[in-house]
C-alpha positions as CSV (number, residue, x, y, z in Angstrom):
1,M,-17.2,-19.6,18.0
2,Q,-14.5,-17.1,17.0
3,K,-15.2,-13.4,16.8
4,K,-15.3,-12.1,13.3
5,L,-12.4,-9.7,12.7
6,K,-12.8,-6.5,10.6
7,I,-9.3,-6.6,9.2
8,K,-8.1,-9.2,6.8
9,K,-4.8,-10.2,5.1
10,G,-3.9,-7.9,2.3
11,D,-5.7,-4.8,3.8
12,T,-3.8,-1.5,4.1
13,V,-4.0,-0.3,7.7
14,Q,-2.8,2.6,9.9
15,V,-1.4,2.2,13.4
16,M,-3.5,4.3,15.8
17,R,-1.8,3.7,19.1
18,G,1.7,3.0,20.5
19,E,5.2,3.5,19.4
20,Y,4.4,3.2,15.7
21,K,1.4,5.5,15.7
22,G,0.7,7.0,12.3
23,Q,2.6,4.4,10.3
24,E,0.8,2.6,7.4
25,G,1.4,-0.9,6.1
26,K,-0.1,-4.0,4.5
27,V,-1.4,-6.8,6.7
28,L,0.8,-9.9,6.1
29,K,-0.8,-12.3,8.5
30,I,-3.7,-12.4,11.0
31,Y,-3.5,-14.4,14.2
32,V,-7.2,-14.9,15.0
33,E,-6.7,-16.7,18.3
34,T,-4.7,-13.9,19.9
35,N,-6.4,-11.0,18.0
36,R,-3.0,-9.8,16.5
37,A,-1.8,-8.9,13.0
38,L,1.6,-8.8,11.3
39,V,1.9,-5.5,9.5
40,E,4.6,-4.8,6.9
41,G,7.3,-2.4,8.2
42,V,5.6,-1.9,11.6
43,N,6.9,-3.0,15.1
44,L,10.3,-4.1,13.9
45,M,12.4,-6.3,16.2
46,S,16.0,-7.5,16.0
47,K,16.5,-11.3,15.7
48,H,20.0,-12.8,16.2
49,T,20.5,-15.7,13.8
50,K,23.3,-18.2,13.3
51,P,24.6,-18.8,9.8
52,N,22.3,-21.0,7.8
53,A,21.2,-21.6,4.1
54,Q,19.0,-18.5,4.0
55,Y,21.4,-16.2,5.9
56,P,25.0,-17.5,5.2
57,D,26.6,-14.8,7.3
58,G,24.1,-14.9,10.1
59,G,23.9,-11.8,12.3
60,I,21.1,-9.5,13.3
61,I,18.0,-9.4,11.1
62,K,15.1,-7.0,11.4
63,K,11.7,-8.7,11.4
64,E,8.1,-7.6,12.0
65,A,6.4,-8.5,15.3
66,S,2.7,-8.7,15.7
67,V,0.5,-5.7,16.7
68,H,-2.9,-6.0,18.5
69,I,-5.8,-5.5,16.1
70,S,-7.4,-2.9,18.4
71,N,-4.4,-0.6,17.6
72,L,-5.1,-0.8,13.8
73,M,-7.6,1.0,11.6
74,L,-8.4,0.1,8.0
75,L,-7.6,2.8,5.4
76,D,-10.5,3.9,3.2
77,P,-10.0,2.6,-0.3
78,S,-11.1,5.9,-2.0
79,K,-9.8,8.6,0.4
80,G,-6.8,6.8,2.0
81,K,-7.9,7.9,5.5
82,P,-8.6,5.7,8.5
83,T,-12.2,4.5,8.7
84,R,-14.4,2.1,10.7
85,V,-15.7,-1.1,9.0
86,G,-19.3,-2.2,8.7
87,R,-21.0,-5.2,7.1
88,K,-24.1,-5.1,4.9
89,L,-25.8,-7.3,2.2
90,N,-25.0,-6.3,-1.3
91,A,-27.2,-6.7,-4.4
92,N,-26.3,-10.5,-4.6
93,N,-27.3,-11.1,-1.0
94,K,-23.7,-11.5,0.0
95,L,-22.3,-10.0,3.2
96,V,-19.6,-7.5,2.3
97,R,-17.4,-5.1,4.3
98,Y,-17.8,-1.4,3.7
99,A,-16.0,1.8,4.8
100,K,-18.3,3.8,7.2
101,K,-16.8,7.1,6.1
102,S,-17.3,6.8,2.3
103,K,-20.0,4.1,2.4
104,E,-17.8,2.4,-0.3
105,E,-17.5,-1.4,-0.5
106,I,-14.1,-2.9,0.5
107,K,-12.8,-5.4,-2.0
């Protein structure tokens, strides 16, 4: 069984370690099998491309590379500061994520 990850696509996260420490961005994609995430504007790499339909001139294109999930922390929806994530049952007996700092439910 796969481990349940605390970060999902569409979350706003902050990088806590590495070259891009302190940068914030939106999660574009999660790679569950490798515990990595693609974050908008973080960990940019240069990709050399030949001319094609999408890039008629070809050349060097900046693209995001994945970052390990352990280096990311979810931003609290109310305060905008990094917070840990917990899970609890809400009033409808559904398991929901909540920010441990503000005790607020994460949508």
